[in-house]
C-alpha positions in Angstrom: -41.1 -12.7 13.0 -39.4 -11.7 15.9 -37.3 -14.8 15.9 -36.3 -13.7 12.8 -35.4 -10.1 13.6 -33.6 -12.3 16.6 -30.3 -12.2 13.6 -29.9 -8.5 13.9 -29.4 -8.3 17.0 -26.6 -6.2 18.8 -25.3 -8.5 21.2 -24.5 -11.3 18.6 -20.6 -12.8 20.1 -20.1 -14.8 17.8 -16.8 -14.5 15.4 -18.8 -14.0 12.8 -20.4 -10.2 13.8 -16.5 -9.4 14.6 -14.8 -8.9 11.0 -11.1 -8.1 10.5 -10.1 -7.1 7.7 -7.6 -9.5 5.3 -4.5 -10.4 6.2 -1.6 -9.3 3.9 -0.9 -12.3 1.5 2.8 -14.6 1.1 3.3 -12.2 -3.0 2.3 -8.9 -0.8 4.7 -9.8 1.8 7.2 -10.6 -1.0 6.9 -8.2 -3.6 7.4 -5.3 -0.7 10.1 -6.9 0.2 11.1 -6.9 -3.1 10.6 -3.3 -3.3 12.9 -2.3 -0.4 15.3 -3.6 -1.8 15.3 -2.3 -4.8 15.1 1.0 -3.2 18.0 0.5 -0.9 15.9 0.5 2.6 17.5 -2.6 4.8 15.8 -1.6 7.8 12.7 -2.6 8.9 12.9 1.1 11.3 12.8 3.3 7.6 11.0 0.5 6.2 8.1 1.1 8.3 8.3 4.7 8.1 7.6 4.8 4.3 4.7 2.2 4.9 3.3 5.5 7.1 4.9 7.8 5.0 3.1 5.5 1.2 -0.1 5.1 3.3 -1.2 6.6 5.6 -0.3 4.0 8.3 2.0 3.3 11.9 2.6 -0.1 12.3 5.0 -1.6 14.4 5.4 -5.4 13.2 5.6 -6.6 9.9 1.9 -8.7 11.3 -1.0 -5.6 11.3 -0.3 -4.8 7.6 -3.7 -6.1 6.1 -4.2 -6.5 2.6 -5.1 -3.7 1.6 -2.7 -1.4 2.6 -0.4 -3.7 1.5 -1.9 -3.1 -2.1 -1.8 0.1 -1.8 2.2 0.6 -0.2 3.1 -1.7 -3.2 1.6 0.8 -6.1 3.4 3.4 -4.3 6.7 2.1 -3.8 6.4 0.8 -7.5 6.1 4.3 -8.4 9.4 4.9 -6.2 11.0 2.8 -7.8 10.8 3.3 -11.4 11.5 7.2 -10.9 14.8 6.4 -9.2 17.5 7.5 -11.7 15.8 9.7 -13.1 17.0 13.5 -14.3 13.9 15.5 -13.0 14.1 19.5 -13.3 12.1 20.3 -11.5 10.1 21.7 -14.0 7.1 18.9 -15.3 6.6 19.9 -18.5 11.1 19.4 -19.6 10.2 16.0 -17.3 7.6 15.0 -18.8 7.7 11.9 -20.7 5.1 10.9 -23.1 5.5 13.4 -26.2 2.9 15.5 -27.0 0.8 16.4 -30.1 3.4 19.7 -30.4 6.6 17.6 -29.9 4.5 16.1 -33.4 5.4 19.6 -35.5 
């Protein structure tokens, strides 16, 4: 029985003991690059600032971006890109995009 429990020892130095987050995929990298271009954010320094602002994760190189953070960044960048060119009044009622039952009266 003690041999079975040794699997759970804290002294395991194997590679399986250290779980690293998945790195972003090439597709995610490409999509992020396209979105930054669409938003006219060309410099790496500014891209890192926006990444920290939108995800809460500070990076100093693209290789530090994991897949989960890249996923959140892509969603946030898409929302910003969709809002480009949209005129807002600051009034959420006036700026709504969908019709309400009041509009249909």
